[in-house]
Structure formats: structure tokens, C-alpha cells
C-alpha positions in Angstrom: -29.1 166.0 48.8 -28.3 164.6 52.2 -24.8 163.7 53.2 -25.3 159.9 53.4 -23.2 157.2 51.8 -25.4 155.1 49.4 -23.4 151.9 50.1 -22.7 151.9 53.9 -25.6 154.2 55.0 -23.2 156.3 57.2 -24.3 159.8 58.1 -22.4 162.7 59.6 -21.9 162.6 63.3 -22.3 165.4 65.9 -19.7 165.9 68.6 -18.0 168.6 70.7 -15.0 170.9 70.1 -13.2 170.9 73.5 -11.1 173.9 74.3 -8.1 173.8 76.7 -10.5 175.3 79.3 -12.8 172.3 78.8 -15.4 174.6 77.2 -17.5 172.6 74.8 -19.1 173.8 71.6 -21.0 171.6 69.0 -19.4 170.5 65.8 -20.0 168.0 63.0 -17.9 165.2 61.7 -18.6 165.2 58.0 -18.1 162.2 55.7 -15.5 161.9 52.9 -18.2 161.7 50.3 -17.3 161.4 46.6 -19.6 161.3 43.6 -18.3 158.5 41.4 -19.4 156.5 38.3 -19.1 152.8 38.4 -19.5 150.4 35.4 -22.2 147.8 36.0 -21.6 144.6 34.0 -25.2 143.3 34.7 -26.9 146.5 33.3 -24.1 147.4 30.8 -24.2 151.1 31.9 -22.5 153.5 34.3 -24.1 153.9 37.7 -23.4 157.2 39.6 -23.2 156.9 43.4 -22.4 159.2 46.3 -20.0 157.0 48.3 -17.4 157.3 51.0 -13.9 156.0 50.5 -14.9 153.0 52.7 -17.8 152.3 50.3 -15.4 152.4 47.4 -13.2 149.8 49.1 -16.3 147.6 49.7 -17.3 147.8 46.0 -13.7 146.9 45.0 -13.7 143.9 47.3 -17.2 142.5 46.7 -18.1 143.8 43.2 -20.6 146.5 42.2 -23.6 144.4 41.5 -23.5 142.3 44.7 -22.8 145.4 46.8 -25.8 147.3 45.2 -28.1 144.4 45.9 -27.0 144.3 49.6 -27.4 148.1 49.9 -30.9 148.0 48.3 -31.9 145.2 50.7 -30.9 147.4 53.6 -32.6 150.4 52.1 -29.6 152.6 51.5 -29.8 153.0 47.8 -32.7 152.9 45.4 -31.9 152.7 41.7 -34.4 153.0 38.8 
């Protein structure tokens, strides 16, 4: 599975390690991804998502069902 948040669509970024001598080597900035179950009131079941901590805060703020609809509209998550 790819390291992508299913709510925000964020991916890992690529940057540089910069040494004191200004020597640059490639590195990755990974996401803080968590696999978490959320209860969906509309479907009366648990939905398992791979989300970042920011995605969890968005779900807490807007609600799971409205957040999933917005993420499906943007193409980030596809539920059966």
C-alpha cells in the first residue's frame, strides 16, 4: 500500500539532508500515518482508514460521513 492519507491526499515529500559542509543527500519526509477504525452512523458499521493526524482532526471537526463524501469527490478514498 502506498503511503497516502485517504482523507487529505497527502503523500511523502522528498528533500535534502544538508551537512555542515553543505553536502546534500536525498531523504524522504514520511507522513504520520495511522490505521484507524471510525464508526459510520450512516452505514452503521466501522470504516477502516489510513489517515494522518491532521486527517483525524478533520474527521473530528466535520464528521466522518461528510468528510468521506468530500474525499471521494476529490478522488482520495474509494469505499465499497
